[in-house]
Backbone bond lengths (Angstrom), bond angles and torsions (degrees), N, CA, C in turn:
res aa  C-N    CA-C-N  psi(-1)  N-CA   C-N-CA  omega(-1)  CA-C   N-CA-C  phi
1 M - - - 1.400 - - 1.439 109.89 -
2 Q 1.329 114.28 127.84 1.513 126.98 177.12 1.487 113.16 -67.21
3 K 1.306 116.63 151.15 1.531 121.45 -177.32 1.524 111.22 -58.33
4 Q 1.275 114.97 -39.23 1.541 117.18 179.11 1.631 111.88 -66.81
5 D 1.334 112.33 -31.60 1.451 115.70 174.22 1.525 114.02 -74.20
6 Q 1.326 116.30 -30.82 1.544 119.25 174.52 1.495 104.64 -66.17
7 L 1.268 119.69 -49.66 1.452 120.85 -174.96 1.631 109.96 -64.83
8 K 1.363 119.48 -38.59 1.417 120.11 173.51 1.588 111.09 -56.48
9 L 1.371 114.94 -46.70 1.423 123.02 179.99 1.583 109.23 -56.23
10 L 1.360 117.22 -55.25 1.422 122.07 178.20 1.499 111.07 -56.02
11 D 1.332 115.40 -45.86 1.480 116.42 -178.51 1.545 112.35 -62.62
12 L 1.347 117.34 -37.83 1.447 116.44 174.99 1.453 115.13 -66.13
13 L 1.309 120.46 -42.69 1.463 124.51 178.80 1.553 108.77 -63.95
14 H 1.283 116.09 -44.69 1.514 126.57 177.83 1.480 108.02 -50.20
15 K 1.362 115.13 -59.04 1.434 119.90 -177.32 1.479 112.04 -60.89
16 S 1.327 116.57 -36.99 1.506 121.84 -178.71 1.595 108.18 -64.85
17 I 1.320 117.21 -45.03 1.426 123.51 177.40 1.509 112.64 -53.00
18 F 1.331 115.58 -43.73 1.519 120.34 -170.56 1.552 111.36 -98.00
19 T 1.316 117.80 1.14 1.488 115.32 178.76 1.452 110.99 -122.35
20 L 1.369 120.84 -27.40 1.489 120.37 -176.75 1.554 107.90 -85.43
21 D 1.370 115.25 149.66 1.433 117.98 -177.95 1.525 115.09 -77.79
22 E 1.332 114.75 164.68 1.437 120.74 -175.39 1.553 113.17 -57.63
23 N 1.299 119.73 -30.26 1.429 124.54 -178.69 1.584 113.66 -61.12
24 F 1.418 109.28 -38.37 1.468 118.32 176.35 1.540 108.51 -58.44
25 F 1.265 119.75 -43.33 1.477 124.70 -174.86 1.573 107.52 -74.26
26 A 1.345 114.99 -41.90 1.523 117.73 -176.72 1.385 112.33 -67.35
27 A 1.438 119.08 -25.27 1.458 119.51 -177.95 1.532 108.11 -73.71
28 G 1.300 120.75 -35.05 1.460 125.25 173.88 1.510 113.11 75.22
29 N 1.234 122.33 15.13 1.490 123.28 -179.97 1.423 109.26 -73.37
30 P 1.418 113.55 130.17 1.507 117.43 -179.83 1.513 110.28 -59.47
31 V 1.348 116.01 143.32 1.489 121.29 -176.46 1.553 104.10 -120.82
32 K 1.379 113.31 152.92 1.451 116.26 178.33 1.543 110.56 -77.33
33 V 1.336 115.88 123.57 1.473 119.75 172.66 1.504 111.69 -134.02
34 Q 1.334 114.36 110.54 1.422 123.62 -175.30 1.599 108.42 -57.57
35 G 1.222 119.33 133.88 1.438 127.09 177.24 1.534 116.84 103.26
36 T 1.380 115.27 -15.09 1.443 119.64 -179.40 1.561 107.27 -90.72
37 L 1.286 116.69 160.11 1.473 121.53 -179.39 1.547 104.69 -68.60
38 G 1.273 111.02 131.71 1.477 116.38 -176.83 1.481 113.78 81.99
39 G 1.350 118.13 -13.11 1.472 123.79 -178.55 1.529 115.92 76.97
40 T 1.352 112.75 16.76 1.481 115.11 -175.51 1.647 109.97 -134.56
41 A 1.295 112.37 158.83 1.473 119.19 172.04 1.577 105.33 -136.44
42 K 1.321 118.57 147.32 1.385 124.06 -179.04 1.485 109.91 -99.85
43 P 1.316 117.61 115.21 1.500 118.78 176.14 1.513 108.19 -75.88
44 R 1.381 113.84 140.93 1.488 115.59 -179.24 1.567 111.68 -140.44
45 L 1.196 116.49 158.18 1.468 122.68 176.13 1.556 102.91 -113.19
46 F 1.316 114.03 113.21 1.521 118.24 -176.81 1.520 113.56 -99.75
47 R 1.271 114.43 149.22 1.484 119.13 -177.39 1.479 113.06 -68.17
48 D 1.327 114.92 133.02 1.397 126.04 174.95 1.506 107.56 -72.96
49 S 1.372 121.70 111.92 1.449 119.59 -176.57 1.572 113.28 -63.99
50 T 1.350 116.93 -21.73 1.462 119.59 179.72 1.518 112.80 -80.20
51 T 1.277 118.03 -29.26 1.525 117.54 -178.61 1.572 110.97 -116.29
52 G 1.323 115.79 -14.57 1.455 116.53 -179.97 1.523 115.20 82.40
53 K 1.380 114.51 -2.05 1.478 119.28 -175.53 1.538 109.62 -100.09
54 P 1.332 118.54 150.95 1.453 118.29 174.63 1.545 110.86 -72.26
55 A 1.351 115.69 116.42 1.432 118.94 -176.13 1.455 116.29 -149.34
56 L 1.361 121.52 -8.07 1.410 127.32 -179.99 1.506 115.18 -95.89
57 R 1.286 119.21 116.70 1.454 120.51 -173.77 1.469 110.09 -82.62
58 G 1.271 120.72 150.70 1.522 123.20 -179.25 1.485 112.56 179.40
59 F 1.376 121.04 -177.93 1.350 128.73 -174.83 1.499 106.33 -138.85
60 D 1.329 114.14 145.66 1.528 124.71 164.96 1.510 103.86 -110.15
61 F 1.344 112.19 135.83 1.500 120.81 175.73 1.490 110.81 -153.22
62 N 1.332 115.16 160.62 1.393 125.27 -178.75 1.517 110.50 -119.25
63 L 1.343 117.23 148.70 1.447 122.86 176.78 1.591 107.67 -133.31
64 Q 1.311 113.65 155.62 1.450 116.84 175.59 1.558 110.87 -87.29
65 G 1.350 114.22 118.19 1.463 115.02 179.97 1.416 106.15 -100.22
66 K 1.357 115.79 -164.95 1.555 119.09 -176.66 1.560 104.56 -80.63
67 G 1.248 114.03 98.13 1.501 121.96 173.60 1.502 111.23 79.96
68 K 1.330 121.23 11.44 1.399 116.95 -179.85 1.644 106.78 -157.08
69 I 1.310 115.37 161.20 1.448 118.59 175.51 1.470 110.73 -90.88
70 L 1.267 122.76 130.93 1.393 129.42 177.61 1.485 111.22 -98.43
71 T 1.293 113.25 133.70 1.567 117.74 -175.07 1.601 109.45 -115.55
72 F 1.236 113.72 127.38 1.436 118.85 -174.73 1.577 115.90 -129.82
73 R 1.276 117.56 153.13 1.405 128.44 172.84 1.459 108.40 -123.13
74 F 1.405 116.80 134.40 1.439 121.55 175.13 1.558 103.80 -125.87
75 I 1.314 113.57 116.38 1.515 120.49 -168.37 1.532 110.37 -134.19
76 E 1.307 115.64 141.43 1.411 118.35 178.81 1.614 112.33 -70.26
77 Q 1.306 112.53 157.85 1.449 114.33 179.07 1.489 110.52 -76.80
78 N 1.405 112.89 138.21 1.430 119.81 -179.52 1.562 108.36 -77.39
79 K 1.379 113.99 116.58 1.466 118.51 -175.06 1.540 110.42 -76.89
80 N 1.342 118.10 -14.22 1.494 120.10 -178.14 1.580 111.25 -82.26
81 K 1.211 115.40 -7.38 1.506 116.00 -179.76 1.513 109.70 -78.71
82 S 1.334 116.12 173.18 1.519 118.81 -175.43 1.573 109.53 -106.58
83 S 1.326 120.60 18.64 1.428 124.42 -179.91 1.494 111.43 -74.61
84 Q 1.382 115.47 169.34 1.383 116.35 171.13 1.535 116.17 -68.71
85 Y 1.376 113.59 -28.61 1.508 113.82 176.32 1.457 113.56 -76.41
86 A 1.377 119.86 -28.54 1.445 122.58 173.27 1.574 107.90 -64.55
87 S 1.319 117.21 -38.28 1.419 118.88 178.38 1.541 113.97 -67.84
88 M 1.351 112.05 -37.36 1.505 116.21 174.87 1.517 109.71 -65.45
89 A 1.346 119.41 -39.35 1.375 123.62 -176.58 1.621 108.51 -66.79
90 R 1.334 113.58 -42.87 1.429 117.16 174.54 1.566 113.70 -55.15
91 N 1.331 111.81 -32.29 1.517 116.11 -175.03 1.535 110.99 -96.47
92 G 1.350 117.96 16.82 1.505 122.75 168.74 1.469 116.98 109.13
93 A 1.347 119.12 -4.60 1.466 119.05 175.75 1.485 108.61 -75.73
94 Q 1.366 114.85 141.54 1.471 119.61 -178.94 1.563 105.57 -107.40
95 I 1.305 114.42 106.01 1.457 117.33 -172.69 1.513 104.72 -123.42
96 A 1.417 112.07 136.20 1.432 124.38 176.97 1.515 107.33 -131.35
97 W 1.277 115.06 139.64 1.514 121.65 179.02 1.493 113.52 -101.89
98 L 1.381 115.12 136.48 1.462 120.06 171.64 1.492 107.20 -98.50
99 I 1.389 111.12 123.21 1.466 121.40 -177.40 1.544 109.40 -119.67
100 D 1.315 115.89 132.11 1.471 121.51 172.77 1.631 102.00 -90.21
101 T 1.440 110.96 108.69 1.405 114.65 -175.21 1.452 114.19 -76.62
102 S 1.277 120.49 0.67 1.485 120.35 -179.24 1.449 110.40 -86.93
103 I 1.370 125.57 -5.69 1.433 127.06 178.70 1.473 107.13 -129.98
104 E 1.373 113.47 155.58 1.485 118.88 176.45 1.545 109.39 -73.16
105 N 1.264 115.17 136.44 1.578 120.27 176.91 1.566 108.67 61.69
106 G 1.334 113.32 37.64 1.483 116.87 -173.61 1.585 114.67 -80.12
107 F 1.337 116.35 46.50 1.433 121.51 -177.88 1.589 105.21 -74.64
108 L 1.309 113.36 110.86 1.473 117.43 175.02 1.485 116.13 -86.27
109 G 1.274 117.67 -21.00 1.549 120.55 -177.67 1.502 107.73 156.09
110 R 1.418 110.75 -179.77 1.382 114.34 179.00 1.540 108.77 -128.21
111 Y 1.311 120.74 158.38 1.366 126.71 179.20 1.587 102.66 -120.29
112 Q 1.406 114.56 122.36 1.370 117.16 -165.16 1.582 109.71 -136.93
113 S 1.315 116.32 140.79 1.450 122.06 170.65 1.428 108.33 -136.04
114 S 1.235 117.38 159.62 1.417 122.16 -178.35 1.576 108.43 -151.57
115 P 1.377 120.78 161.97 1.375 122.21 174.22 1.537 114.70 -58.95
116 E 1.361 114.20 -32.36 1.489 119.93 -176.54 1.619 106.67 -69.89
117 S 1.299 117.42 -24.11 1.456 116.36 -178.44 1.593 107.89 -99.27
118 G 1.257 118.61 14.64 1.414 120.16 -177.31 1.512 111.24 69.97
119 N 1.294 114.93 24.92 1.507 121.19 -176.44 1.531 113.14 58.22
120 K 1.316 115.42 23.24 1.482 117.90 172.13 1.564 111.36 -82.30
121 G 1.292 117.04 130.83 1.467 118.23 -176.43 1.448 112.74 -77.45
122 H 1.379 114.64 145.43 1.479 124.44 172.73 1.477 111.47 -128.61
123 W 1.322 117.04 143.87 1.443 123.47 177.27 1.521 110.67 -100.06
124 Y 1.373 115.40 126.66 1.372 123.98 -176.78 1.542 109.10 -120.72
125 P 1.331 119.25 101.25 1.518 117.25 -178.13 1.532 111.61 -66.07
126 S 1.326 113.29 148.15 1.505 117.26 176.02 1.497 108.18 -79.09
127 R 1.378 114.14 154.61 1.333 118.06 170.94 1.535 107.92 -87.90
128 P 1.337 114.86 144.18 1.482 116.43 178.72 1.589 111.83 -56.08
129 R 1.277 111.74 137.99 1.570 117.64 177.79 1.450 111.02 -82.20
130 A 1.387 118.61 151.78 1.368 122.31 169.67 1.553 107.71 -70.50
131 I 1.323 110.78 148.54 1.521 111.66 177.61 1.456 112.60 -111.94
132 T 1.346 120.01 129.28 1.487 120.75 178.33 1.457 104.86 -98.89
133 P 1.413 117.18 133.89 1.393 121.69 -179.15 1.565 105.75 -65.26
134 K 1.349 117.82 151.90 1.457 118.60 174.15 1.530 112.31 -70.33
135 T 1.333 120.07 -27.03 1.382 124.03 176.14 1.583 108.88 -119.90
136 S 1.359 117.05 145.22 1.415 115.62 179.46 1.518 108.17 -75.00
137 V 1.362 110.98 170.26 1.445 116.25 179.95 1.472 110.52 -65.22
138 S 1.384 118.39 -43.76 1.406 119.64 -178.48 1.587 111.00 -64.20
139 Q 1.320 118.36 -35.28 1.522 122.15 173.50 1.522 108.30 -58.32
140 A 1.353 114.91 -47.64 1.505 116.34 -174.51 1.498 110.40 -65.56
141 I 1.396 119.06 -39.82 1.378 122.13 176.77 1.552 114.99 -63.39
142 Q 1.237 110.55 -42.78 1.555 115.33 177.77 1.490 111.95 -64.63
143 S 1.373 118.29 -39.72 1.466 119.35 177.55 1.474 111.35 -65.06
144 E 1.356 119.46 -26.88 1.415 122.21 -179.37 1.507 115.81 -84.91
145 Y 1.330 113.94 -41.44 1.479 125.90 -175.91 1.454 118.14 -111.53
146 G 1.248 120.28 -12.22 1.454 121.97 -177.44 1.497 111.78 99.12
147 P 1.360 119.52 176.51 1.490 117.87 178.22 1.481 111.89 -73.05
148 P 1.361 116.35 159.51 1.454 120.12 -176.90 1.581 113.46 -63.65
149 S 1.266 114.91 149.60 1.402 118.47 -173.79 1.563 107.09 -81.89
150 S 1.366 119.98 147.77 1.379 121.75 174.54 1.473 116.82 -93.57
151 N 1.338 109.69 7.89 1.525 118.24 179.87 1.554 110.75 -72.78
152 D 1.343 115.14 124.35 1.421 119.51 176.37 1.479 118.40 -76.74
153 D 1.356 115.87 -5.29 1.437 123.65 -177.65 1.478 112.42 -86.74
154 V 1.321 122.02 48.51 1.379 126.54 -178.18 1.536 112.06 -83.42
155 D 1.319 117.46 127.43 1.474 118.97 -178.26 1.515 110.70 -74.59
156 I 1.336 117.05 118.84 1.475 121.66 -178.70 1.486 103.99 -111.55
157 P 1.336 116.91 125.64 1.474 120.19 -178.04 1.514 110.86 -67.33
158 E 1.365 115.28 147.28 1.444 120.08 178.18 1.474 111.86 -67.58
159 M 1.374 117.60 144.72 1.465 119.72 -176.13 1.554 107.63 -71.17
160 I 1.249 113.57 146.36 1.499 121.95 -179.78 1.518 108.64 -85.87
161 D 1.354 116.94 119.01 1.508 118.02 -177.30 1.544 114.20 -68.84
162 D 1.334 115.20 -33.53 1.444 117.61 -169.58 1.535 115.17 -92.17
163 M 1.360 116.57 24.01 1.493 121.43 178.97 1.486 104.68 -68.87
164 P 1.344 119.86 144.37 1.473 120.47 176.52 1.568 106.25 -76.14
165 E 1.368 110.72 150.58 1.409 118.78 -178.98 1.531 107.99 -86.11
166 I 1.326 115.47 142.56 1.473 119.51 172.24 1.490 108.61 -96.12
167 P 1.396 115.68 118.48 1.494 117.15 -177.88 1.480 113.27 -56.32
168 A 1.329 115.29 138.09 1.476 121.63 176.67 1.543 110.07 -72.18
169 G 1.279 114.34 151.74 1.482 119.48 -179.51 1.383 113.48 152.07
170 T 1.369 118.95 175.65 1.498 119.14 176.84 1.486 105.88 -107.85
171 Y 1.265 114.28 156.62 1.474 122.97 176.67 1.459 108.09 -117.50
172 D 1.368 116.22 118.27 1.526 122.92 -176.99 1.503 108.67 -92.21
173 V 1.274 112.03 113.04 1.506 116.09 176.70 1.591 109.11 -106.53
174 S 1.259 117.78 13.15 1.480 121.15 -177.02 1.510 111.20 -62.61
175 D 1.401 114.89 -33.41 1.550 115.88 178.91 1.521 113.26 -66.92
176 Q 1.408 115.13 -32.53 1.397 121.42 177.12 1.463 110.96 -69.73
177 A 1.385 116.22 -48.30 1.451 122.54 179.10 1.483 110.13 -60.82
178 A 1.268 117.47 -45.51 1.468 117.48 -179.71 1.515 113.44 -63.50
179 A 1.334 118.80 -38.67 1.434 121.28 174.34 1.535 112.12 -62.83
180 M 1.273 115.50 -44.28 1.584 118.70 173.40 1.489 112.23 -57.72
181 M 1.326 117.99 -46.14 1.488 119.78 -178.50 1.536 110.68 -70.29
182 A 1.244 118.77 -22.29 1.460 118.60 -175.57 1.408 110.45 -94.04
183 A 1.418 119.16 0.81 1.441 122.47 175.81 1.469 113.45 -55.67
184 D 1.304 122.28 140.94 1.450 127.72 -174.39 1.516 104.94 -77.59
185 V 1.339 116.56 120.39 1.530 122.16 -179.70 1.529 107.64 -104.91
186 E 1.265 119.85 8.89 1.502 119.60 179.01 1.571 108.53 -66.41
187 E 1.321 116.41 -37.95 1.457 116.33 -179.63 1.534 105.98 -94.64
188 P 1.326 118.26 114.17 1.505 121.02 -171.55 1.504 106.19 -71.33
189 P 1.430 112.65 154.87 1.413 115.92 167.74 1.556 112.55 -71.51
190 D 1.268 115.42 169.90 1.444 114.51 177.88 1.557 111.16 -68.13
191 M 1.262 114.88 84.87 1.437 120.99 -164.86 1.674 108.47 -64.35
192 W 1.236 119.32 -27.06 1.415 119.93 178.08 1.553 113.26 -70.52
193 E 1.301 118.61 -32.34 1.414 123.77 178.84 1.546 110.34 -90.21
194 M 1.375 116.11 -19.59 1.438 115.57 179.75 1.525 110.72 -58.87
195 S 1.205 118.85 -28.93 1.480 120.46 -177.10 1.560 111.43 -62.99
196 D 1.282 119.13 -25.17 1.440 118.29 -179.89 1.443 114.92 -61.23
197 G 1.400 117.90 -25.81 1.458 118.66 -176.10 1.524 109.98 -126.91
198 Y 1.256 116.08 5.33 1.496 122.18 -174.10 1.544 112.59 -75.09
């Protein structure tokens, strides 16, 4: 699927989320959507985590990836949360998140329109999130080797005198960071294949 086809698919689903009524999503009847695997997407009404009630409109759909089926969810921003995106949604922005459902925290990005943009949709890829291991390094070591010894007779190797010195100073990475932040995000990455390594 070409990038422009990916954007057309997201734009169609985005417009559907923000124009069709809640009953359409509550019924959950598959709808024909060109470009998806099987040519369909399943509209759903998702539970609002702040109220516990079904209130968030969205779609589940599949696409054919390179040698595997990719599973996605496209869901509107929860306006009841306290995030900056919820605040934007309360102020008129129409935000929907593309999520790779095959991985934990698989947020690939958001598709957003607002009255200021003439309701023209834009794709904003997510930055990869840091991953915190479920067990700490010390817990993993202790489970492998047991608790640390209280013995003070630990053999500490002698320092090597001929190690090269590392020159003192600061290293400025701001030019690299600025270049990365200035990267043009108007052309989206191949978001369907992004999930392979995300």
